[in-house]
C-alpha positions, 0 to 999 in steps of 0.5 A: 500500500502506497503512502498518502501525502499528508496535510499535516505532520506533528513531530513530537519530541521530549525526554523519557517519561515526559508524556509524549505518548499520553499527548499523542494518544490523546490527540489521536483519540480526539481526531480519530483513526480515519483522520490521523495516525500515530507513527513511532520511529522507535517501532521499526528500530526495535523491530529490526533490532529484535530480528537481528538479535533474536529478541522478543519484539513485544517486550521491546515495545513495552515499558518494562525491564526487558526493554531497559535491559537492551536500551543502551545497546539498542541505542548504539545499534540505532546510531550505527544504522543512522550513520549509514542512512539517516532517514532509514527509520523515518522511511520505515515509519511512514511507509503505508500511512494513509491518513491526512494527519501524521503524528510522529510520537518520538522524534529524538534527533536532529536528523529525524527532523531534518528528514521530515523537513526535507521530505515534507517541508510545508506539512511538518510542525515540531512539538516539544513535550516537557515535564519536570524531573519530579513528574518524570520520576513519579512516572518511573524515570531514573537517570541512567548514565549513557542513556539520559545524557546520550543524543537519543535523549538530548539531541533536540535540547538545543538548536530547534525552533519548536512550533509548540511547547506543551508543558504537562501540569497535572492532568492538563495540557497547556496552551501549546497542546491546545494550539497543536490540537487546533492545527490538526483539526484545521488541516 
């Protein structure tokens, strides 16, 4: 099935346990599956990593200890793939997307954004999800050296002019989230 040209692409980034999945899932639920799809760059990465290393893909896609056990090696492996082909995981993630609105829930590197900006310059919008370290710790985050200070977590901390920044405050999304949702509705 061929990919349909999108009207809008929302490129989400943020630290681990910042609430990216929560926000992207909320927008997806409100707009509906016929209007938008959630694309995850980590899915094709994890799928290929699991295949190459004989691992359980379902466990790698989850939020449990299994994924954490392989996270550092998976990050290093993914970086090696990106050196060979910076758009490899992006192309796999969008393959077959049919909806007019794409929500990419996990852009983590400048090369991810650059690929979308190059391939879909007029449709791409960057959204940053932020949460305090305290909030992230309440969600189970623990700083891990070599992971939380790696490019996969810090690659977009500087040098990106985000269209919207969504700051999680309790259960509510700030004005950035409302603007992002409004843009999706009006695409």
